[in-house]
C-alpha positions in Angstrom: 0.0 0.0 0.0 1.4 3.4 -0.9 2.1 6.1 1.7 -0.7 8.3 0.2 -3.2 5.4 0.6 -2.2 4.9 4.3 -2.6 8.6 5.0 -5.9 8.8 3.2 -6.8 10.2 -0.2 -10.4 11.3 0.6 -11.8 7.9 -0.4 -13.7 5.6 1.9 -13.0 1.9 2.0 -11.2 -0.8 4.0 -7.8 0.0 2.5 -7.9 3.7 3.4 -6.7 5.2 6.7 -7.1 8.8 7.8 -4.3 9.7 10.1 -1.9 12.7 10.5 1.0 10.5 11.6 3.7 9.2 9.3 3.1 5.5 9.4 6.5 4.8 7.7 8.1 5.4 11.1 5.8 3.1 13.0 7.8 0.3 14.7 5.2 -2.4 14.1 3.5 -3.9 11.1 0.6 -1.7 10.2 -2.5 -3.2 8.6 -5.8 -1.8 7.7 -7.8 -0.2 10.5 -9.8 -2.9 12.3 -12.0 -0.4 14.1 -12.4 3.4 14.1 -14.0 5.2 17.0 -15.1 8.8 16.4 -17.2 11.3 18.4 -17.1 14.4 20.5 -17.3 12.8 24.0 -13.7 13.4 25.1 -13.9 11.6 28.4 -15.6 8.5 27.0 -13.3 8.2 24.0 -10.1 8.9 26.0 -11.2 6.1 28.4 -11.8 3.8 25.5 -8.4 4.6 24.0 -6.7 3.9 27.4 -8.6 0.7 27.9 -7.7 -0.6 24.4 -4.1 0.4 24.9 -3.9 -1.7 28.1 -1.8 -4.7 27.0 -1.5 -3.4 23.4 0.9 -1.1 21.6 0.3 2.6 21.0 1.7 3.8 17.6 0.4 7.4 18.1 -0.9 8.6 21.5 -4.0 10.8 21.5 -2.7 14.2 20.4 -4.4 17.4 19.4 -5.1 18.0 15.8 -6.8 20.9 14.0 -10.1 19.0 14.0 -9.8 17.6 17.6 -7.6 14.7 18.8 -6.5 11.5 17.2 -4.7 8.3 18.4 -3.7 5.0 16.8 -3.0 1.7 18.5 -2.9 -2.1 18.2 -4.9 -3.7 21.0 -3.9 -6.9 22.9 -5.7 -9.0 20.3 -3.7 -7.5 17.4 -6.5 -5.3 16.1 -5.6 -1.9 14.9 -7.7 0.9 16.4 -8.1 4.5 15.4 -9.7 6.9 17.8 -10.7 10.4 16.8 -12.2 13.0 19.1 -13.9 15.8 17.3 -14.0 19.3 18.7 -17.4 20.1 20.2 
């Protein structure tokens, strides 16, 4: 998969990922996103991210972005998770 496809090209589909991070520097094998969580409830989504990270591996911690916050991890079952918190 090309770098542009991993960063997102505006298309939707299982092979597209929308992330501000440079996945070429990730120190683990990246696959397609297994699950994406998105919403504006910061407390609930932060708690979900922390729970999923427990026993897993964080590739990008929840960090502020122009549209809100975003984080990327692989949970303890090996499923890639993308969490986006939209500004409310």
